N, C-alpha and C positions, 0 to 999 in steps of 0.2 A: 391525172382521176383513175388511170388504170391501175399508179402502184397499190395510191390510197384503197382504190373500191379492191382489187387483189386478197390484202392485208388485212382487210378488214372482216372479209370471209372467213382468211385464217387463223383472227381472232376470234371470230364467233363460232366457229368449230372447237376452237383452244377453249371457248369457255363450255362451252355445250358438253363437251365431252371428258375434261376435266376435272377431278374431284373439287370440291369448297377447300383452300385453305383454311388452316383453323380459327383464325383471323375474323376470313370471311364468313364460317359459320357461326359464331360468339356475334356478329353483328345485325344476322337475321337474327338471331336470336333478342337483341334490340328490339326488330320491327316486328318482333310477335306481343310487344309487350305498348302500354297504352303507357310510357312515361317522357315526361316531356326531356331529359336530358338525364346522361347518364356516368360513372366515373369515370373514365378514360377519354371522353372526347363527348364535344357536340352531336345532339340528333340528326340534323342533317343526312349523317348515311345509314341513318335507320330510314327514315321517311326516303328516301333512295331506293332503297331496298325493301317495301315494302308497297312503291309504286308499283316495280319491275315484277314481283311477286303474285300482284292483286291482276298484270295485265298477262302472265306468263306460268302462272302458279310457281309454286313451292320446287324447284327447280333448278340446275345448276344456272342455265340459261337466263331463268327469272329472274335470280339474285342477282348477275354479272351484265344483266340488258343497263344498265345504268352506265355503267360502265365501258361498254360500247356508244353510247348513242355519247356519253363524256368528253370523248378522245375523238367524234365528229365536228362537235360543236366547237371545243379547243383548237382544231384549224380550222371551222372556220371564222372563228373571232381571230385569229391570229393575223389571218388571211387578209382580212377587213383594217387592220392595225397595219398590216403592214404595207398593204396597197395608199392607203390615205396617205401613207406619212413618204412613201416614194415613187407612186405610181407607173409601177415595172413588175410586170406578171413575173418577168424570170426571179427576183430577189423572194417574191410572195412565195413562188412557187419552193423556192427555195429553204423559208422559214418553214411550212408545211411537210413536203418531205425531212426536214430535220426531227419532224417527231415522233415520225415512222421508222428512222433511220438509229433510237432514240435508244436502246432496249426496256430503259423505266418507262415509255409510254409503248412503243410501236408491238412489246408484250405483253407486261404489267399490266395496263390500263383493258387489259382484258379480266383481270383481278377487281374486287370491289376492295377499297379503301378509303377512307374518310377524306384521303387529294381527292380522291375520285370527285366528289359531291364539289370543293375545297377552290378543285382549277377553271371548272366553267365559269363559278362566280369571280372569281376573283377576274379573273379573265375578262367578264361582262363590266364591273368595274371599271378598270382600266380603257376598255373602248369607249365606254358611255365620257371618261374625262378629255380620252384621245378627240375626241367630236365634240368637246366642249372648244378646246385648244384651237379646233379649227375654224369652228362655229363662231363663237364668241358668247354661244347662249349660254347664261347660267343656269338654265333650266337642269343642263344634262348633271349637275352635281344632285339633282332625285333619282337618277336611277343605279349611280354610282353609289347615294346611299346605299337603296337599296338591295345591291348586291353586295358590298362591302360589308351591309350587317351579315349578309344570306355565308358569303366569309365568314366570316366567325361564329356562326351559327354551323360552318362544317369542321373549322378547325380550328384551335386555337394560336399555330403557327401564321394565323394571319393577321395579326397583329405585325408580323414582323414588316407588313409592307405600309404602317403606317408614315416611318418618315417617308416612305418615296412620294404618299401624298401631301406633307407635310412639305417637306424642298417642292414639288410642282406649286403650289401654295407661294413660298415665301421667297424662293429664290430668283423668278423672275421678276424681271418689273411690275407686271402686275400686281403685287404682293397686298394692295390696298384695296386693290376694286374686287379680290376674289374672298380677304376678309369684311365688306364690306355689304359680303351679297350676303339678300335674305337666304338664298338657295345653300349657302356654304353649310348654313348651321339648321334648316332643316336637313340637308341630307346627314350632319352628324345628329340631329336625336333620330333620323329615319333606321339608322345604322345601330342605336342602341336602343328604341324601338325594337326589331327586327332581334336583336339579340337577347331581348330582356327576358325570356323565357330563360334562357339559359341563367342569367341573374339571380336571377326569382329560386331556382333551382336549385342554386349552391349556397343562395341565400339562407333556405329552408333548412339545408340539411352541412351545415358547418362548411361551407367552402370548401365539399368533397371532393371538388375534380378540380376546382384552383389548387390546390394544395397539394393530391398526386402528382400532379401535371410538373409542379414547383419543386416539391420536395424531391429534391433528385441530388443526392450530395457528392462527391463526386470520389472518383471509385478510389482514388490515391491522393495520396500528401505531395504536394509540391505539382508538376508538370511532368508530364514524357511526350514524345513524339509516335509511341504505339500507336497509340487510338488516333492519331490525328494521318499517321499511312494508314491505317485503317477506313479512315472516312475516304480518304482521296482516292484509294484503290478503290471502295466501293463505287464510289462516283465516277470510275472512269470506268468502269465495267459495263455499271446502268444507263452512262449515257454515251460512252464511245472515246477509247482512246486517242483517236482524231476530233469526235466530235466538242468536246467537254473542254481544248484549249481555243477550239474555233469561239465555243459559245461565250468565253469569260476574256477572250482577250477583242472579243469585236463587244461583249457590255462596259468592256475599263475604256476600252475608244472612243464610243457615245455619250459614257460619260464624264472624259474628258473636255470633247469636242461638247458637249450638251454646255455643264456649268463654266465653259468657258464664253458659252456662245448666250449664255441664259436661256436657253428652249427649252418651252417646259414638259414638251411631250419627252425628249430626249432624257430628260431630269425624272421625271416621271417612270421611264422603262430602266433605264439603267439603275437609278437606283433602286428598284426596286427586286436588285441581283446585288450589287457591289455591296448595301448591307445587309441581308440572312445570312451570305457564304464568308462572309469572316466572323459575325455572328456563332455561326456553327464551327468554325476554326476553332476559335474561343473558348467554345466549349469541350473540343475534343483533347485540349490540352491536356487534361484532367477526369474527361467520363465521356464512354462510347459516345458515338452517335449513330441514330437510327438512319441505318439507308433510305425509311421514304422520306426523312426531314424534308429534302430539300427538293421532294415531287415538286412544290409549285414554283421555283423558283425558273429552273431550264427552259419552259415554253417560254417566259422572258427573253430573257434569253436567248433564243433560236431570231424572238422577232428582234432584238439588239444590234444577233449579229450579222443579218438579212438586211435592216437598213444602213447598220457603218460598213457595210460594204458598198451599197451604191453610192453615200457619202464622201466613203475611204478614197473610191477611184474618181467621183465629181472633181474632190479638190487635188490632188495630183495622180496625174492621170498617168504621169511617165513611170513611175514611183514600181520599182523590179518586184516591190513587195505588192507594191496593189494590184500591179497588174499578174501576179500569179495567186495571190491569195483565192481569185473564184477558182480555178483547179483545184486546190488544197482540197478545200469546202466541199467541190464537188466528189471527192476520193475520199470523204471521213462522212460522205453521203451515204455514196455508191457502198462506201464498206459495210456503213452504219446497216443500211438495207440489208444485207449479203447474210449480217449476222443473225437478225433477226426474224428473217426466212427460216434459214436454216436450223434456228434453236425453236421456232415455231413448227416446224418441221418435225423437228427432234422431242417432240412434246406428243404431236396429235398423230406422228405417224409410224416411228421410231419403238424397236419394242426393244432398246440397250439400254444401259443404265454408264455412263463413261462417267462420270460425277462422283460415282459411290454412295459414302453418307455425305458428302457434301451435298448434296443435286436439290436445290430447293425448295423446286414444286415436289418430286420423289418424296419429300419422307414426311408429306401431308397429305399425301393422293391415294391413298388407302384406308385410311382411317375405317372405311365401310367395310371390313372386312373384319377390323376387329370388333367394332361395332355389332357384327350380324355374331359374333363370338359371345361378347358378353351377354345378348339380349338370345340366344342359346343355352349356353348357360343362367343364368335367371331365371328360365322356363325350369333346367331341371332342379335346379334347386329351391325351387317355389316361391322365390323373390316377387316382389313385388314395383320394386323401385329399382332405378339405378342411386347411386352416392357416389361423390370424387370428390378430389381436392386438386383440383387443377381446370381452369375456368378453358383451355384448351380442349378437354376430353368435354367437359360439362358442355360445350357447344358441338363436338359432334358426336355427342350423342343424343342430346335435341335435332339435331339436323339430320341425321340419318334415322331415327326414327318419327322424327316428324311431330314430336310432341303426342306418340300414343305412347310414351310411359313415362310416367312421372322421374326427373332427376332434378338432383338437389345436390350446389356443391358446400359443402360443412364448412369453408373454411374461406378467409376475402368474402363477409357476407354484401360489404359495402360494392360490390361489382353491382350485387342486384338490387341496388333503393329502390321501392314500389314495386318491385314487380310482383307477378302473381306467386302465392304463396305454392308448390305443387303438395294436390292429399296425396299423401300416403296411405298405397292397398296393401296389409296384410301388415305384421312383425317383420315380416325377413325382406331383404332389400341386399343388394350386390353389388360393391366396392368393388371399381377400378382404377386401376395407379399404375403408372412406371413400376416393373419385377425392383429394378435398381436403386429404384425411390419414391417407398410405400407411401413414406412420413408415418410414421406413426406416430409424430408426437401428437400430429394435430391428434388426433385420439382419448389422449391423457387429457381423462374425468370428464369421457362422456357415459363411463358405465356400457358400453356397445362390445359387442365379445364378434369376433372378426374370426370366421375359420376358412385356410385354403380351398379354390374351388377351381382349380386350372389357371391359362395365362393363353396368350393367342400372340401371331408375332405380326410387327408392321413389317410389311416388305413390300418392296416396287421394285420389279424390273433383276430380281432375284437379288435385290443385297437388304439386308435386314435393317431396318434402322432404328426400331425400338422393341420389347418386349414389356409388354400390359396384362400384368397380373390381378385374377377373380380374387376377390372373398366372400364371401356368407358374411351379413349385418345381421347379428337381432339386437333385441336389447337398447336401443338407440332411438331417439327425437329429435330431430330437426331443433336450435337455435337458430330463426330466422329473420330473427334484428337481435343482436348481442350488440351493445352500446358501443361507443366509439371508443376503442383502448382497448375492448377486449381482442384476445388473440382472435377469435376468430370473424376478425370485423377487418381486421387488416386487408388491403390489398398488397401491400411490399411485405411479407412478415420477414421476421428476422431469422 
């Protein structure tokens, strides 16, 4: 409890003092719009941000507050799932501390992402199914369906949990009882009902979000081990060099035992790990896998590791491997927590940059200075609005100016379907873009006149990450709703 409380306080300090990253500011812009869904992701993360800012205002803490709560909810649900299976507090404590030991959660749950909304929903669904398996009460399908629908409304990758649910229903001997239960079908309908606004939005906009997520062509022809190495390396860094094998081995052993014994809970938990991870590895044969894609998998893997350790030691108490496993797990947890504490302390109290231009937080932590310089230059040149060609700068301008100055992105307009069109005041504005990539092609045919107006460094703790150039824009009016197929509409320009 002391470890969890102490790290929660450190995360809250991080959430308050470290500036929002670009994607977090992007989700904040979503929360300001009355839109049913969005191009990149379903809407639940926007609702979470809206709740946090309603409670604590448009502040760093207000935006990130849902992440801090999601971490605690995740730990409570994990604790109860493991307790209900093993009835031994030592393994409950191990599962909870594994979440603190993995930088993916001990550090990164202090920032907001769609996974922040997905993880508590998926765990609430799994917790409901554990209650169903232990009680035999079919009514537990109802909350499972509700939270399953909310999980899909958080992030599309929640669909990768469907095989675990199907295995939970079909593999054990109870399959006909489950399929004959009206509650199973009511839960399925309820999940679709909760997800239906996202389906409606997509149907009304030519399935834009589904196509955006599914249209990921291979980055190479054939296959390569490079992306697999990148993926495994990322996960080792974000889960832990020692903790990742603990989680993977634990889930694999639990799967073997669960399928052999047709144990519904073991099947549910382990399949929720052993199906998505090979899916991502297969994807990595030809395309880079995002570091956050498996974020929803590892909490379940931690539960698998704790449950498997208990059952393993009961079945083969004299095994040298089983006897040594608790010590290895303890070392993995202790070293992971030490790493997380060091990382949090480095960001909230440090003054040096040891990672240089590779620092993932530092490269986005000082946009406030760039925005302040841009706003000063806008006033100096008589501009009434901003224009960008990148959603990152668009988001940062809106966030740091709190929507006091109109901002528009002239391209990638499919990102802003249904957004309020800003009223551009005056004939002149200021274009803000990276100096080394001002993207002059996007202005082709617009009739705009651009004049250089200065620049500003994006720098953190003595390291310059980028340089942003400012250009005065005249003779231009935005096309807020270009048709699909127009170069200004595409969110992934060629």
